[in-house]
C-alpha positions as CSV (number, residue, x, y, z in Angstrom):
1,X,-17.7,-37.3,56.3
2,X,-21.3,-37.9,58.0
3,X,-22.1,-41.5,58.1
4,X,-25.6,-42.5,57.4
5,X,-25.1,-46.3,57.4
6,X,-28.4,-48.2,57.4
7,X,-30.4,-45.0,56.9
8,X,-32.9,-45.0,54.1
9,X,-32.9,-41.9,51.8
10,X,-35.7,-41.2,49.3
11,X,-34.4,-38.7,46.7
12,X,-36.8,-37.3,44.2
13,X,-35.7,-35.5,40.8
14,X,-32.7,-37.8,41.1
15,X,-31.8,-37.7,37.3
16,X,-31.4,-33.9,37.4
17,X,-28.3,-32.0,38.3
18,X,-28.8,-31.5,42.0
19,X,-30.6,-34.9,42.5
20,X,-27.8,-36.8,40.8
21,X,-25.2,-35.0,43.1
22,X,-27.3,-35.7,46.0
23,X,-27.3,-39.3,45.3
24,X,-23.6,-39.2,45.0
25,X,-23.2,-37.5,48.4
26,X,-25.6,-39.6,50.1
27,X,-24.0,-42.7,48.6
28,X,-20.5,-41.9,50.0
29,X,-22.2,-41.2,53.2
30,X,-23.1,-45.1,53.0
31,X,-27.0,-44.3,52.9
32,X,-29.4,-47.0,51.2
33,X,-31.1,-44.8,48.5
34,X,-34.4,-45.1,46.8
35,X,-34.1,-42.8,43.6
36,X,-37.0,-41.8,41.4
37,X,-37.5,-39.5,38.5
38,X,-39.5,-39.5,35.3
39,X,-37.5,-41.6,33.2
40,X,-36.3,-45.4,34.2
41,X,-33.3,-45.4,31.8
42,X,-31.8,-42.2,33.2
43,X,-32.1,-43.6,36.8
44,X,-30.5,-46.8,35.7
45,X,-27.5,-44.6,34.2
46,X,-27.4,-42.6,37.6
47,X,-27.4,-45.7,39.7
48,X,-24.7,-47.4,37.8
49,X,-22.2,-44.6,38.9
50,X,-22.7,-45.2,42.5
51,X,-21.0,-47.5,44.9
52,X,-23.6,-50.2,45.2
53,X,-27.1,-51.1,44.1
54,X,-30.0,-49.0,45.1
55,X,-33.7,-49.0,44.6
56,X,-34.8,-47.1,41.6
57,X,-38.3,-46.4,40.4
58,X,-39.7,-43.9,38.0
59,X,-42.6,-41.8,39.1
60,X,-45.0,-39.0,38.2
61,X,-44.9,-37.2,41.6
62,X,-47.7,-35.1,40.6
63,X,-50.1,-38.1,41.0
64,X,-51.1,-39.1,44.5
65,X,-51.9,-42.9,43.8
66,X,-48.3,-43.0,41.8
67,X,-46.8,-41.4,44.8
68,X,-48.3,-43.7,47.4
69,X,-47.4,-46.6,45.2
70,X,-43.7,-45.8,45.0
71,X,-43.8,-45.0,48.9
72,X,-45.0,-48.6,49.4
73,X,-42.6,-50.1,47.2
74,X,-39.4,-48.3,48.9
75,X,-40.8,-49.5,52.4
76,X,-41.3,-53.1,51.0
77,X,-37.8,-52.9,49.7
78,X,-36.1,-51.3,52.7
79,X,-38.4,-51.7,55.6
80,X,-38.6,-48.1,56.3
81,X,-37.9,-44.4,54.9
82,X,-35.7,-42.4,57.2
83,X,-34.8,-39.3,55.2
84,X,-37.0,-37.8,52.3
85,X,-35.1,-35.3,49.8
86,X,-37.7,-33.4,47.6
87,X,-35.4,-32.4,45.0
88,X,-37.8,-32.6,42.1
89,X,-38.9,-29.5,40.5
90,X,-38.6,-27.3,37.5
91,X,-38.2,-23.6,36.2
92,X,-39.8,-21.7,33.5
93,X,-40.1,-17.9,32.7
94,X,-43.4,-17.2,31.0
95,X,-45.3,-14.1,30.3
96,X,-46.8,-11.2,32.6
97,X,-49.5,-12.2,35.2
98,X,-52.3,-10.7,33.1
99,X,-51.3,-12.9,30.2
100,X,-50.9,-16.0,31.8
101,X,-53.1,-18.9,31.0
102,X,-54.4,-21.4,33.4
103,X,-52.1,-24.3,32.3
104,X,-49.0,-22.0,32.7
105,X,-49.7,-21.8,36.3
106,X,-50.9,-25.4,36.8
107,X,-47.8,-26.9,35.3
108,X,-45.6,-25.2,37.5
109,X,-47.5,-25.6,40.7
110,X,-47.7,-29.3,40.0
111,X,-44.0,-29.5,39.1
112,X,-42.8,-27.7,42.3
113,X,-45.6,-27.9,44.8
114,X,-47.8,-31.0,44.2
115,X,-44.9,-33.2,43.9
116,X,-43.6,-32.1,47.3
117,X,-46.8,-32.2,48.9
118,X,-47.7,-35.7,47.5
119,X,-44.4,-37.0,48.9
120,X,-44.5,-35.5,52.2
121,X,-48.3,-36.7,52.6
122,X,-47.3,-40.3,51.6
123,X,-44.1,-40.7,53.5
124,X,-45.1,-39.1,57.0
125,X,-47.2,-41.9,58.1
126,X,-44.3,-44.3,57.8
127,X,-42.0,-41.6,59.8
128,X,-44.7,-41.6,62.5
129,X,-44.9,-45.2,63.1
130,X,-41.2,-45.7,63.1
131,X,-40.8,-42.6,65.6
132,X,-38.6,-40.3,63.8
133,X,-37.8,-39.0,60.4
134,X,-36.2,-36.1,58.3
135,X,-37.5,-34.2,55.3
136,X,-35.5,-31.4,53.5
137,X,-37.5,-29.7,50.7
138,X,-36.0,-27.6,48.0
139,X,-37.6,-24.3,47.3
140,X,-35.8,-21.2,45.9
141,X,-34.5,-17.8,46.7
142,X,-37.4,-16.8,44.3
143,X,-39.8,-17.7,46.9
144,X,-39.0,-14.8,49.1
145,X,-39.6,-12.0,46.6
146,X,-42.0,-12.1,43.3
147,X,-40.1,-11.4,40.2
148,X,-41.3,-10.2,36.8
149,X,-42.5,-12.9,34.3
150,X,-41.8,-15.5,37.0
151,X,-45.0,-15.5,39.1
152,X,-46.0,-19.1,38.7
153,X,-42.4,-20.1,39.8
154,X,-42.1,-17.8,42.5
155,X,-45.7,-18.8,43.8
156,X,-45.2,-22.5,43.6
157,X,-41.8,-22.2,45.5
158,X,-43.4,-20.0,48.2
159,X,-45.9,-22.8,48.8
160,X,-43.3,-25.1,49.5
161,X,-41.8,-22.9,51.9
162,X,-45.3,-22.6,54.0
163,X,-45.7,-26.3,53.6
164,X,-42.4,-26.8,55.3
165,X,-43.2,-24.4,58.0
166,X,-46.7,-26.1,58.4
167,X,-45.3,-29.7,58.6
168,X,-42.6,-28.7,61.1
169,X,-45.1,-27.2,63.5
170,X,-47.2,-30.4,63.4
171,X,-44.7,-32.9,63.7
172,X,-42.1,-31.4,65.9
173,X,-43.6,-33.8,68.8
174,X,-43.0,-36.9,66.4
175,X,-39.2,-36.4,66.0
176,X,-39.8,-35.4,62.4
177,X,-37.7,-32.6,61.2
178,X,-38.8,-30.7,58.2
179,X,-36.6,-28.1,56.6
180,X,-36.1,-26.3,53.5
181,X,-33.2,-24.8,51.4
182,X,-33.3,-21.9,49.5
183,X,-30.9,-22.1,46.4
184,X,-29.8,-19.1,44.4
185,X,-28.9,-19.8,40.8
186,X,-27.6,-23.4,40.5
187,X,-24.5,-24.0,38.6
188,X,-26.0,-26.7,36.1
189,X,-25.4,-27.3,32.4
190,X,-28.8,-26.3,31.5
191,X,-28.4,-22.9,33.5
192,X,-25.1,-22.2,31.5
193,X,-27.0,-23.1,28.3
194,X,-29.7,-20.7,29.0
195,X,-27.6,-17.8,30.6
196,X,-24.2,-18.1,28.5
197,X,-23.1,-14.6,29.3
198,X,-23.6,-15.0,33.2
199,X,-20.6,-15.4,35.6
200,X,-20.7,-18.9,36.6
201,X,-18.2,-18.4,39.5
202,X,-21.0,-16.7,41.4
203,X,-23.4,-19.6,41.1
204,X,-24.1,-22.3,43.8
205,X,-22.4,-25.8,42.9
206,X,-24.9,-28.7,43.1
207,X,-22.5,-30.6,45.6
208,X,-22.8,-27.4,47.9
209,X,-26.3,-27.9,48.0
210,X,-26.3,-31.7,48.3
211,X,-23.8,-31.3,51.4
212,X,-26.4,-28.9,53.1
213,X,-29.0,-31.5,52.8
214,X,-26.6,-34.2,54.1
215,X,-25.8,-31.7,57.1
216,X,-29.8,-31.4,57.7
217,X,-30.0,-35.2,57.5
218,X,-27.4,-35.8,60.2
219,X,-27.3,-35.9,63.9
220,X,-25.7,-32.5,63.7
221,X,-29.0,-31.1,62.8
222,X,-31.1,-32.7,65.5
223,X,-32.4,-29.3,66.7
224,X,-32.8,-27.6,63.5
225,X,-36.7,-27.9,62.5
226,X,-38.8,-25.5,60.3
227,X,-35.6,-23.7,59.0
228,X,-35.5,-22.0,55.7
229,X,-31.7,-22.1,54.8
230,X,-30.5,-19.6,52.2
231,X,-27.7,-21.2,50.1
232,X,-27.0,-18.3,47.6
233,X,-23.2,-18.8,46.9
234,X,-22.0,-15.3,45.6
235,X,-25.2,-14.9,43.5
């Protein structure tokens, strides 16, 4: 097991299926966690399942001000942020492009891209100051190819990919590694409910994705920067 003792890890979207799996994996790696999501009560529920008390704070990551306040609170609590896991995001099918309303695009863009942009923008000055850091963003396989009735989702996840590459290029001399994972269909209760006739055995387990993020956060990945890592399972 990779040990991240004394490392401070901020996990966004911690109340979701992947975020809670990441919290479990990084807790077992002895990291100090800062967990954020939309609902404080759900964060508290996740926290009680972990081995020790961790920092929790609800936040709307699409708000730059709320995000900056969150980062300040985490730094005040722990003194640093060593690793940022940008797990927060969402998925929605929709109409064809010519039938889209501005709100359809804005919602998906805020959920998947602006949340990631705001956390990266807010945490990087601290990482520069401390002389090191790791950022792992979560995009999607859909970022690599447009799909019918999924344009806002695909475009927002593509933006996460480009942001990752830009940040990696900008901060490679600062010892800040920025990488991105591209999950295939994730095996979650929500996806099973939405696709009841699918073959779940081909989907990607949340723990596999969390363990990929753990690897990227460890010293084993010191030379990996700007990578886009497909984690498709058998899907």
